Wavefront OBJ file of the C-alpha trace (Angstrom):
o trace
v 0.000 0.000 0.000
v 1.428 3.365 -1.019
v 1.895 5.943 1.687
v 1.176 9.666 1.351
v 2.855 12.150 3.666
v 1.170 15.503 4.237
v 3.520 18.147 5.629
v 2.142 21.248 7.335
v 4.491 23.968 8.628
v 3.035 25.941 11.536
v 3.768 29.107 13.436
v 1.135 30.419 15.868
v -1.723 28.444 14.256
v -3.533 27.218 17.370
v -6.955 27.955 15.853
v -6.239 26.018 12.663
v -4.234 22.867 13.421
v -7.067 20.773 14.865
v -9.759 21.556 12.240
v -7.117 21.149 9.536
v -6.082 17.712 10.771
v -9.758 16.668 10.967
v -10.390 17.877 7.412
v -7.320 16.056 6.068
v -8.238 12.809 7.821
v -11.761 13.000 6.362
v -10.292 13.550 2.887
v -7.840 10.669 3.236
v -10.593 8.324 4.410
v -12.154 8.804 0.967
v -8.993 7.187 -0.460
v -8.735 3.923 1.528
v -6.239 2.489 -0.969
v -3.537 4.731 0.545
v -1.820 4.785 3.898
v -0.964 8.269 5.140
v 0.781 10.386 7.759
v 0.223 14.003 8.738
v 3.454 15.729 9.746
v 3.373 19.106 11.468
v 6.646 21.030 11.784
v 6.290 23.877 14.253
v 8.597 26.893 14.053
v 8.637 27.688 17.801
v 5.040 28.918 18.148
v 4.254 31.029 21.196
v 0.447 30.789 21.254
v -0.126 27.212 22.455
v 0.137 25.547 19.049
v 2.802 23.153 20.321
v 0.607 21.942 23.178
v -2.289 21.441 20.768
v -0.041 19.425 18.438
v 1.016 17.191 21.333
v -2.652 16.512 22.093
v -3.355 15.650 18.465
v -0.353 13.315 18.332
v -1.436 11.585 21.536
v -4.879 10.904 20.065
v -3.747 9.681 16.635
v -0.462 7.943 15.822
v -0.789 8.935 12.167
v -0.279 12.537 13.256
v 3.371 13.393 13.828
v 5.080 16.562 14.961
v 8.539 18.103 14.826
v 9.025 20.951 17.293
v 11.851 23.285 16.349
v 14.114 24.658 19.064
v 13.809 28.165 17.556
v 12.185 29.912 14.619
v 14.332 28.998 11.621
v 12.372 30.932 9.022
v 9.641 30.095 6.556
v 12.061 28.672 3.984
v 14.164 26.311 6.105
v 11.409 24.779 8.223
v 9.147 23.438 5.411
v 12.179 22.260 3.428
v 13.540 20.367 6.439
v 10.088 18.927 7.130
v 9.890 17.484 3.622
v 13.166 15.674 4.238
v 11.692 14.004 7.346
v 8.615 12.545 5.662
v 8.491 8.783 5.131
v 5.841 8.386 2.423
v 6.117 7.460 -1.237
v 5.253 11.095 -1.882
v 4.830 14.216 0.226
v 2.249 16.984 -0.077
v 3.261 20.388 1.270
v 0.430 22.701 2.272
v -0.053 25.675 4.586
v -1.858 25.509 7.937
v -4.376 28.323 7.406
v -6.723 26.614 4.887
v -5.586 28.871 2.020
v -4.497 25.692 0.238
v -7.760 23.774 -0.424
v -7.978 20.324 1.184
v -9.965 18.973 -1.767
v -6.889 19.447 -3.941
v -5.254 16.395 -2.326
v -7.031 13.791 -4.556
v -6.223 15.844 -7.669
v -2.545 16.013 -6.752
v -2.418 12.279 -6.047
v -4.220 11.457 -9.308
v -1.591 13.309 -11.361
v 1.163 11.604 -9.354
v -0.353 8.236 -10.271
v -0.268 9.362 -13.906
v 3.509 9.416 -13.682
v 4.354 12.978 -12.689
v 7.092 13.212 -10.049
v 6.136 16.770 -9.104
v 2.628 18.230 -9.133
v 2.661 21.993 -8.617
v -0.483 23.846 -7.527
v -0.591 27.246 -9.260
v -2.642 30.183 -7.939
v -4.593 31.294 -10.993
v -6.984 33.329 -8.833
v -6.874 34.406 -5.226
v -9.102 35.868 -2.547
v -6.125 37.702 -1.058
v -5.622 41.459 -1.229
v -5.694 42.532 -4.905
v -2.821 44.969 -4.449
v -0.637 42.236 -2.914
v -1.471 39.921 -5.793
v -0.481 42.659 -8.252
v 2.879 43.091 -6.507
v 3.456 39.324 -6.503
v 2.637 39.159 -10.219
v 5.156 41.927 -10.973
v 7.772 40.126 -8.883
v 7.234 36.786 -10.661
v 7.396 38.467 -14.084
v 10.635 40.255 -13.159
v 12.354 37.154 -11.792
v 11.191 35.059 -14.740
v 12.561 37.626 -17.212
v 16.016 37.887 -15.671
v 16.527 34.399 -14.257
v 18.998 31.979 -15.799
v 16.623 29.065 -15.130
v 12.904 28.496 -15.554
v 10.693 30.106 -12.914
v 7.148 29.076 -11.957
v 4.734 31.968 -11.591
v 2.355 32.054 -8.610
v 3.764 28.846 -7.154
v 4.041 28.986 -3.359
v 5.377 25.469 -2.771
v 1.918 23.912 -2.382
v 2.036 20.649 -4.274
v 3.099 17.013 -4.320
v 6.681 15.733 -4.427
v 7.666 12.165 -5.207
v 10.170 10.466 -2.888
v 12.687 10.379 -5.777
v 12.687 14.190 -5.844
v 12.926 14.301 -2.051
v 16.132 12.271 -2.348
v 17.484 14.993 -4.641
v 16.658 17.564 -1.941
v 18.426 15.457 0.696
v 21.579 15.338 -1.422
v 21.682 19.101 -2.026
v 22.670 20.058 1.530
v 21.788 23.696 0.835
v 21.769 25.742 4.101
v 19.580 28.446 2.517
v 17.172 26.526 0.272
v 14.596 28.214 -1.926
v 12.198 25.359 -2.693
v 10.297 27.095 -5.491
v 13.493 27.783 -7.386
v 14.856 24.281 -6.783
v 11.638 22.736 -8.138
v 11.945 24.815 -11.313
v 15.681 24.203 -11.719
v 16.126 20.553 -10.697
v 12.621 19.122 -10.666
v 11.598 16.023 -12.604
v 8.605 15.663 -14.894
v 6.142 18.232 -13.572
v 2.418 18.851 -13.869
v 0.810 22.181 -13.007
v -2.713 22.280 -11.577
v -4.612 25.586 -11.216
v -6.492 26.462 -8.046
v -8.071 29.437 -6.306
v -6.306 30.474 -3.132
v -8.775 30.789 -0.270
v -8.894 33.315 2.530
v -7.165 32.501 5.799
v -9.593 30.610 8.053
v -8.405 32.092 11.350
v -5.515 34.051 12.812
v -3.297 36.616 11.139
v -0.737 36.193 8.391
v 2.853 35.958 9.629
v 4.235 37.604 6.502
v 5.368 41.202 6.654
v 7.410 43.476 4.395
v 10.717 42.235 5.794
v 9.914 38.509 5.430
v 8.592 38.983 1.887
v 11.635 41.081 0.978
v 13.904 38.379 2.400
v 12.279 35.716 0.202
v 12.437 37.999 -2.835
v 16.142 38.696 -2.316
v 16.892 34.992 -1.777
v 15.391 34.111 -5.152
v 16.946 37.196 -6.789
v 20.488 36.415 -5.639
v 20.125 32.654 -6.202
v 18.753 32.715 -9.720
v 19.724 36.007 -11.384
v 22.929 37.856 -12.289
v 21.136 41.019 -13.343
v 21.959 42.934 -10.137
v 25.703 42.708 -10.713
v 25.436 43.159 -14.472
v 23.297 46.281 -14.062
v 26.000 47.873 -11.920
v 28.475 47.427 -14.776
v 26.129 48.550 -17.545
v 24.801 51.596 -15.720
v 28.355 52.536 -14.719
v 29.373 52.605 -18.381
v 26.252 54.586 -19.355
v 26.766 57.201 -16.637
v 30.436 57.508 -17.587
v 29.514 58.086 -21.249
v 26.815 60.650 -20.371
v 29.247 62.434 -18.049
v 31.857 62.717 -20.806
v 29.248 64.127 -23.234
v 28.015 66.679 -20.675
v 31.619 67.692 -19.894
v 32.340 68.249 -23.590
v 29.139 70.281 -24.027
v 30.040 72.465 -21.069
v 33.574 72.917 -22.390
v 32.364 74.012 -25.835
v 29.767 76.395 -24.371
v 32.360 77.900 -22.067
v 34.824 78.450 -24.923
v 32.168 80.069 -27.121
v 30.479 82.147 -24.406
v 33.466 82.717 -22.135
v 32.161 85.833 -20.389
v 28.435 85.034 -20.257
v 28.262 81.280 -19.612
v 28.474 80.352 -15.924
v 28.464 76.721 -14.840
v 27.115 77.294 -11.350
v 27.142 74.774 -8.495
v 23.699 73.213 -9.088
v 24.830 70.734 -11.799
v 27.747 69.670 -9.635
v 25.554 69.038 -6.564
v 22.862 67.210 -8.583
v 25.484 65.022 -10.206
v 27.101 64.207 -6.858
v 23.791 63.198 -5.253
v 22.777 61.184 -8.301
v 26.043 59.257 -8.436
v 25.977 58.734 -4.666
v 22.454 57.257 -4.854
v 23.428 54.917 -7.705
v 26.490 53.748 -5.793
v 24.474 53.050 -2.623
v 21.844 51.093 -4.565
v 24.416 48.824 -6.145
v 26.414 48.484 -2.947
v 23.196 47.179 -1.394
v 22.673 44.720 -4.250
v 26.253 43.491 -4.024
v 25.763 43.166 -0.265
v 22.745 40.888 -0.846
v 24.858 38.597 -3.030
v 27.643 38.569 -0.441
v 25.135 37.802 2.332
v 23.809 34.867 0.310
v 27.359 33.565 -0.206
v 28.146 34.041 3.483
v 25.107 32.033 4.598
v 26.059 29.175 2.311
v 29.711 29.198 3.362
v 28.792 28.981 7.060
v 26.778 25.835 6.235
v 24.669 25.952 9.362
v 21.978 23.266 9.877
v 18.558 23.895 8.398
v 16.772 23.280 11.695
v 17.582 22.219 15.243
v 14.881 19.976 16.658
v 13.685 20.287 20.223
v 11.366 17.290 20.043
v 9.754 14.925 17.555
v 6.604 12.970 18.297
v 5.293 9.621 16.905
v 8.235 9.066 14.560
v 9.359 6.070 16.629
v 6.357 4.166 15.292
v 8.066 3.696 11.900
l 1 2 3 4 5 6 7 8 9 10 11 12 13 14 15 16 17 18 19 20 21 22 23 24 25 26 27 28 29 30 31 32 33 34 35 36 37 38 39 40 41 42 43 44 45 46 47 48 49 50 51 52 53 54 55 56 57 58 59 60 61 62 63 64 65 66 67 68 69 70 71 72 73 74 75 76 77 78 79 80 81 82 83 84 85 86 87 88 89 90 91 92 93 94 95 96 97 98 99 100 101 102 103 104 105 106 107 108 109 110 111 112 113 114 115 116 117 118 119 120 121 122 123 124 125 126 127 128 129 130 131 132 133 134 135 136 137 138 139 140 141 142 143 144 145 146 147 148 149 150 151 152 153 154 155 156 157 158 159 160 161 162 163 164 165 166 167 168 169 170 171 172 173 174 175 176 177 178 179 180 181 182 183 184 185 186 187 188 189 190 191 192 193 194 195 196 197 198 199 200 201 202 203 204 205 206 207 208 209 210 211 212 213 214 215 216 217 218 219 220 221 222 223 224 225 226 227 228 229 230 231 232 233 234 235 236 237 238 239 240 241 242 243 244 245 246 247 248 249 250 251 252 253 254 255 256 257 258 259 260 261 262 263 264 265 266 267 268 269 270 271 272 273 274 275 276 277 278 279 280 281 282 283 284 285 286 287 288 289 290 291 292 293 294 295 296 297 298 299 300 301 302 303 304 305 306 307 308 309 310 311 312
């Protein structure tokens, strides 16, 4: 009997974990031909989620939990959780019901058709329209400048065959970006559209800083445009500066007594060049930070406790 692992990362989701586990169990009972496990990986919740997960694990041995010692970020924790699953495939989904439970049979059906990766793509969403617009612009930008294929509106929600999970285990990347890895190294893939639902309860944990961090991780991992732009724009500014200098020289020679340069062009040029330099120093710093994190090779996650894994 094939086994399906369902991985759910959590952080302060006390209102959602129990109804979510009930909904998943009900969905899996409609597919009696499969064994299954539900694996929660908690990123050091502070609202009682961990205690609720312990209760769920005590009542059902098919429910497992990994409790992280600290919050290791929304990239590392799900990635590490996938590596701990024991099924023939693993389904990654969020804990707030934005990823529809009824998508599970559709994902499994495509997996049975031979696809090693089944990606759920947000074609429509009930989220804030402005946020969706910003995400769309981001995906278009990364896709245009990336050296490898990029998947638009893919959050990681989908099914991954155990063969692909072995690829992830061999990577040993201390700063993994799952969406990029799926696009770059993934096997035969099927994309399934879905409508992202509203959060059932609680508040989103994403903020400007966390979203910026994810954006920069993908930008520095899969594009060279930041460094190339610094070179290109440097050449362009140098050429424009030479032209302006020549124009000023000619005007001064022709209108020696009436043409005054003034200090305004000098000040504007200084501020402009200073701003350009700071922008590209920041971009270079992002690349260096990415290199630094990989060189340190710290573990993805440190576990504080795992529950029900001894049953394997």
